[in-house]
C-alpha positions as CSV (number, residue, x, y, z in Angstrom):
1,M,314.3,-28.6,-21.0
2,T,311.5,-26.9,-19.0
3,Q,313.9,-24.1,-18.1
4,A,315.0,-23.7,-21.7
5,L,311.4,-23.5,-22.8
6,R,310.5,-20.9,-20.2
7,N,313.6,-18.7,-20.8
8,S,313.9,-19.0,-24.5
9,L,310.8,-20.2,-26.4
10,L,308.0,-18.3,-24.6
11,P,309.5,-14.8,-25.3
12,F,310.3,-15.9,-28.9
13,F,306.7,-17.1,-29.5
14,L,305.4,-13.8,-28.2
15,L,307.7,-11.8,-30.5
16,A,307.0,-14.0,-33.5
17,A,303.2,-13.7,-32.9
18,G,303.7,-9.9,-32.7
19,I,305.6,-9.8,-36.0
20,I,303.1,-12.0,-37.8
21,T,300.1,-10.0,-36.4
22,A,301.7,-6.7,-37.4
23,S,302.4,-8.1,-40.9
24,Y,298.8,-9.3,-41.2
25,F,297.5,-5.8,-40.5
26,I,300.0,-4.1,-42.8
27,I,299.1,-6.5,-45.7
28,N,295.4,-5.8,-45.2
29,S,295.8,-2.0,-44.7
30,A,295.0,0.9,-47.0
31,Q,298.7,1.8,-47.1
32,F,299.6,-1.6,-48.6
33,K,297.5,-0.8,-51.6
34,E,299.4,2.4,-52.1
35,M,302.9,0.8,-51.7
36,P,302.4,-2.9,-52.3
37,S,305.9,-3.8,-53.5
38,L,307.7,-2.1,-50.7
39,L,305.5,-3.3,-47.9
40,A,305.3,-6.8,-49.4
41,M,309.1,-7.0,-49.4
42,A,309.3,-5.7,-45.8
43,S,306.7,-8.1,-44.6
44,T,308.3,-11.0,-46.4
45,L,311.7,-10.2,-44.8
46,D,310.3,-9.7,-41.4
47,I,308.5,-13.1,-41.4
48,T,311.0,-15.3,-43.2
49,L,314.3,-13.9,-42.0
50,L,313.7,-11.8,-38.9
51,I,311.7,-14.5,-37.0
52,P,314.3,-17.2,-37.5
53,G,317.0,-14.7,-36.6
54,I,315.3,-13.8,-33.4
55,Y,314.8,-17.5,-32.7
56,F,318.5,-18.1,-33.1
57,L,319.4,-15.3,-30.7
58,F,317.2,-16.7,-28.1
59,I,318.5,-20.3,-28.3
60,R,322.2,-19.7,-29.0
61,K,323.2,-20.2,-25.4
62,S,320.6,-22.8,-24.5
63,T,320.7,-26.6,-24.9
64,I,318.2,-26.3,-27.8
65,P,319.9,-27.5,-31.0
66,K,320.8,-24.7,-33.4
67,V,319.6,-26.9,-36.3
68,T,316.0,-26.2,-35.1
69,V,316.4,-22.8,-36.8
70,I,315.7,-24.7,-40.1
71,P,312.1,-25.8,-39.3
72,V,311.4,-22.3,-37.9
73,F,312.5,-20.9,-41.2
74,V,310.3,-23.3,-43.1
75,L,307.3,-22.5,-41.0
76,S,308.0,-18.8,-41.4
77,F,308.2,-19.2,-45.1
78,I,304.9,-21.1,-45.2
79,T,303.3,-18.4,-43.0
80,A,304.5,-15.7,-45.4
81,S,303.1,-17.5,-48.4
82,I,299.7,-17.7,-46.7
83,L,299.5,-14.1,-45.7
84,L,300.9,-12.4,-48.8
85,P,298.7,-12.1,-51.9
86,K,300.1,-14.2,-54.7
87,E,300.7,-11.2,-57.0
88,H,303.1,-9.7,-54.3
89,Q,305.3,-12.8,-53.6
90,Q,308.3,-11.7,-55.7
91,T,310.6,-11.5,-52.7
92,L,309.3,-14.8,-51.4
93,S,310.1,-16.4,-54.8
94,V,313.7,-15.2,-54.5
95,I,314.0,-16.6,-50.9
96,E,312.6,-19.9,-52.2
97,Y,315.8,-20.5,-54.1
98,A,317.5,-21.1,-50.8
99,I,315.3,-24.1,-49.9
100,P,317.2,-26.6,-52.1
101,V,320.5,-25.4,-50.4
102,I,318.9,-25.9,-47.0
103,E,317.7,-29.4,-48.0
104,L,321.2,-30.3,-49.0
105,F,322.5,-29.0,-45.7
106,V,320.0,-31.0,-43.7
107,V,320.8,-34.2,-45.5
108,G,324.6,-33.6,-45.0
109,F,324.0,-32.7,-41.3
110,I,322.0,-36.0,-40.8
111,V,324.6,-38.1,-42.5
112,Y,327.5,-36.5,-40.7
113,N,325.8,-36.8,-37.3
114,V,324.7,-40.4,-37.9
115,R,328.3,-41.3,-38.5
116,K,329.3,-39.5,-35.3
117,T,326.7,-41.4,-33.4
118,I,327.8,-44.7,-34.8
119,K,331.5,-44.0,-33.9
120,A,330.5,-42.8,-30.4
121,Y,328.3,-45.9,-29.9
122,Q,331.2,-48.2,-30.9
123,L,333.4,-46.4,-28.5
124,Q,331.0,-46.7,-25.6
125,K,330.0,-50.4,-26.3
126,G,331.8,-52.8,-24.0
127,R,333.1,-50.1,-21.6
128,N,330.5,-51.0,-18.9
129,E,328.8,-54.4,-18.8
130,H,325.9,-53.0,-16.8
131,L,324.8,-50.7,-19.6
132,G,322.1,-51.8,-22.0
133,F,321.4,-50.6,-25.5
134,I,319.4,-47.5,-24.4
135,E,322.1,-46.3,-22.0
136,I,324.9,-46.8,-24.6
137,V,323.0,-45.0,-27.3
138,N,322.2,-42.2,-25.0
139,Q,325.8,-41.8,-24.1
140,A,326.8,-42.0,-27.7
141,T,324.3,-39.3,-28.8
142,E,325.5,-37.1,-26.0
143,N,329.1,-37.5,-27.0
144,A,328.2,-36.8,-30.6
145,F,325.8,-33.8,-30.1
146,G,326.3,-32.8,-26.5
147,K,323.7,-33.0,-23.7
148,G,320.4,-31.6,-24.8
149,V,317.1,-32.1,-26.7
150,L,318.6,-33.4,-29.9
151,A,320.7,-36.1,-28.1
152,N,317.7,-37.3,-26.1
153,V,315.3,-37.4,-29.0
154,L,317.8,-39.3,-31.2
155,A,318.6,-41.8,-28.5
156,T,314.9,-42.5,-27.9
157,E,314.0,-42.9,-31.6
158,I,317.0,-45.1,-32.3
159,S,316.1,-47.3,-29.3
160,I,312.4,-47.6,-30.3
161,F,313.2,-48.8,-33.8
162,N,316.1,-51.0,-32.6
163,Y,313.9,-53.0,-30.2
164,A,311.0,-53.1,-32.6
165,L,312.9,-54.3,-35.6
166,F,315.8,-56.3,-34.1
167,G,314.7,-57.1,-30.5
168,W,313.3,-60.5,-31.4
169,K,316.7,-62.2,-31.7
170,K,318.7,-60.3,-29.0
171,K,319.8,-61.6,-25.7
172,V,318.9,-60.3,-22.3
173,E,320.8,-57.1,-21.6
174,T,322.8,-58.1,-18.5
175,K,325.7,-60.5,-17.9
176,N,324.7,-60.7,-14.2
177,P,322.9,-63.9,-13.5
178,T,320.9,-62.3,-10.7
179,Y,318.1,-60.6,-12.4
180,F,314.3,-60.4,-12.1
181,T,311.7,-60.1,-14.9
182,Y,308.5,-57.9,-14.7
183,H,306.5,-58.7,-17.9
184,K,305.2,-62.3,-17.5
185,E,302.7,-62.6,-14.6
186,N,301.0,-59.2,-15.1
187,G,299.7,-60.2,-18.6
188,Y,301.8,-57.5,-20.3
189,I,302.5,-59.6,-23.4
190,A,298.9,-60.5,-24.0
191,F,297.9,-56.9,-23.3
192,M,300.3,-55.4,-25.8
193,V,299.5,-58.0,-28.5
194,T,295.8,-57.2,-28.2
195,I,296.4,-53.5,-28.4
196,A,298.6,-54.0,-31.5
197,L,296.0,-56.1,-33.3
198,V,293.2,-53.6,-32.5
199,L,295.4,-50.8,-33.7
200,I,296.2,-52.5,-37.0
201,A,292.5,-53.3,-37.6
202,E,291.4,-49.8,-36.7
203,T,294.1,-48.2,-38.9
204,V,293.0,-50.2,-42.0
205,I,289.3,-49.3,-41.5
206,L,290.1,-45.6,-40.7
207,H,292.4,-45.3,-43.6
208,I,289.8,-46.6,-46.1
209,W,287.2,-44.3,-44.6
210,L,289.4,-41.2,-44.5
211,A,290.9,-41.8,-48.0
212,S,287.5,-41.0,-49.5
213,W,287.7,-37.6,-47.9
214,S,291.4,-36.8,-47.9
215,N,294.4,-39.0,-48.9
216,V,296.8,-36.7,-47.0
217,V,294.9,-37.0,-43.7
218,A,294.5,-40.7,-44.2
219,W,298.2,-41.3,-44.7
220,V,299.2,-38.9,-41.9
221,L,297.0,-40.9,-39.4
222,T,298.2,-44.1,-40.9
223,G,301.8,-43.0,-40.3
224,I,301.0,-42.1,-36.7
225,S,299.5,-45.6,-36.2
226,I,302.5,-47.3,-37.8
227,Y,304.8,-45.3,-35.5
228,S,302.6,-46.2,-32.5
229,S,302.9,-49.9,-33.5
230,F,306.7,-49.6,-33.6
231,F,306.6,-48.2,-30.1
232,L,304.4,-50.9,-28.7
233,I,306.6,-53.7,-30.2
234,G,309.7,-51.9,-29.1
235,D,308.5,-51.5,-25.6
236,L,307.4,-55.2,-25.5
237,N,310.8,-56.4,-26.6
238,A,312.6,-53.9,-24.3
239,A,310.6,-55.4,-21.4
240,R,311.7,-58.9,-22.3
241,L,315.4,-57.9,-22.8
242,R,315.8,-55.3,-20.0
243,P,315.2,-57.0,-16.6
244,I,315.9,-55.6,-13.2
245,F,319.3,-56.8,-12.0
246,F,321.7,-56.7,-9.0
247,T,325.3,-55.5,-9.1
248,D,327.9,-55.3,-6.3
249,E,327.0,-51.6,-5.8
250,G,323.2,-51.7,-6.1
251,I,320.1,-52.5,-8.2
252,V,319.5,-51.4,-11.8
253,F,315.8,-50.8,-12.3
254,R,314.3,-50.8,-15.8
255,A,310.7,-50.5,-17.2
256,G,310.9,-51.4,-20.8
257,L,311.7,-48.4,-22.9
258,R,310.0,-46.0,-20.5
259,W,312.2,-45.6,-17.3
260,R,315.5,-46.5,-15.9
261,T,317.4,-45.8,-12.7
262,T,320.1,-47.2,-10.4
263,V,319.8,-47.4,-6.6
264,S,322.6,-48.3,-4.1
265,Y,321.8,-50.7,-1.3
266,S,322.4,-48.0,1.3
267,Q,319.6,-46.0,-0.1
268,I,317.0,-48.7,0.4
269,E,314.9,-48.1,3.6
270,A,312.1,-50.6,3.1
271,V,310.7,-53.3,0.7
272,E,307.0,-54.1,1.0
273,F,304.7,-56.4,-0.8
274,K,301.8,-54.0,-1.4
275,T,300.0,-52.0,-4.0
276,P,300.4,-48.3,-3.0
277,D,297.4,-46.1,-2.6
278,K,297.4,-43.9,-5.7
279,E,295.3,-41.2,-3.9
280,N,297.2,-40.9,-0.7
281,E,300.8,-41.9,-1.6
282,E,303.3,-40.3,-3.9
283,F,305.4,-42.8,-5.8
284,Q,307.0,-43.5,-9.2
285,N,305.2,-46.4,-11.0
286,F,307.5,-48.7,-13.0
287,A,304.7,-51.3,-13.5
288,L,304.1,-51.7,-17.2
289,T,300.5,-52.6,-16.8
290,G,298.2,-53.6,-13.9
291,D,298.9,-52.9,-10.3
292,P,302.3,-53.0,-8.7
293,N,303.0,-55.7,-6.2
294,V,306.2,-54.3,-4.6
295,L,306.8,-50.9,-3.0
296,L,310.4,-49.7,-2.3
297,T,311.0,-46.8,0.0
298,F,314.3,-44.9,-0.1
299,N,316.0,-42.7,2.4
300,T,317.2,-40.2,-0.2
301,E,315.6,-38.9,-3.4
302,I,316.1,-41.1,-6.5
303,D,316.4,-39.8,-10.1
304,A,315.0,-41.8,-13.0
305,K,315.4,-41.1,-16.7
306,G,312.7,-41.7,-19.2
307,L,311.9,-41.3,-22.9
308,Y,313.1,-38.1,-24.7
309,G,315.1,-37.1,-21.7
310,L,312.2,-36.9,-19.3
311,S,313.2,-37.3,-15.6
312,K,311.5,-37.9,-12.3
313,T,312.6,-37.6,-8.7
314,F,311.0,-39.7,-6.0
315,T,311.5,-41.5,-2.7
316,K,309.1,-44.4,-3.4
317,L,309.2,-46.8,-6.3
318,A,306.4,-49.2,-7.2
319,I,307.1,-52.2,-9.5
320,H,305.4,-55.5,-10.5
321,L,307.8,-58.4,-10.3
322,D,307.3,-62.0,-11.5
323,D,309.3,-63.2,-8.4
324,K,308.8,-60.7,-5.6
325,L,309.9,-63.2,-2.9
326,G,313.2,-63.9,-4.6
327,F,313.7,-60.2,-5.2
328,K,313.2,-59.3,-1.5
329,A,315.4,-62.2,-0.4
330,E,318.2,-61.0,-2.7
331,I,318.0,-57.5,-1.3
332,E,318.2,-58.8,2.3
333,K,321.1,-61.0,1.4
334,R,323.0,-58.1,-0.1
335,I,322.2,-55.6,2.7
336,Y,322.8,-57.9,5.7
337,R,325.7,-60.0,4.4
């Protein structure tokens, strides 16, 4: 994603900014007063059609979904409507007729791809008993849309709402009896419940206060708060349902919704009961809250995957376990058997 942004989006933003800036000066120039119809049409086409067209050319060979051309077109249309005087928006009015068609396309696209995701999810489910809901959905979205931003975003959003809404009645996501929890002794449940209650109270008060100034702003912030609440609840349920567990090949590490990785026994160099020094040690922290109580050192680099396709590479992993003694004993048993 970083490479795609550097190679595709930055040059596009520079070109788009140049087109918008040039259009602004043309619209406010003396020549515009002499030929308003012609220059208004040219500026409208440049902003609403040329910018999305350039965007498509830049992303066509990248992993960025082609459907993102639609929001670029909408933003370009809004920009043109702001820059152009109302009495010279005739061309913009013609282009506006395309918006309902685009809306129908978006709805159809969503319905079609949701069905593809469901079919892919059903296909992946049951193939590997070591995969949890997040892993299965991620594979399903990649099968449906290909590897890229869209698949990662959809997998994350589906996972958040699944755990938030339906996580209360689900069973632990492993059939392996040897697993270790990480959410009880560190006070994570109490911490998340407190944050959620404070968020609800602040949202109600802030909404009432902002509504007297702007209903739109009030509801936007309320929507953000509601989404944040879903994430908090989803992460809490994911922490309960997604323990760290052992397989014949290695250890599957999870941290709620946030991180996941698998490590083979041969990659483990050391297991220490300690809280790493944040200032002098480089490590990946899987502790949900508070200080870690176990530090694992590996002899090779480990890759972890997180929300929205984020990834991290590390050689040290810090976690907080409810039963660190049992965890270390299980590792020693597996390595030295």
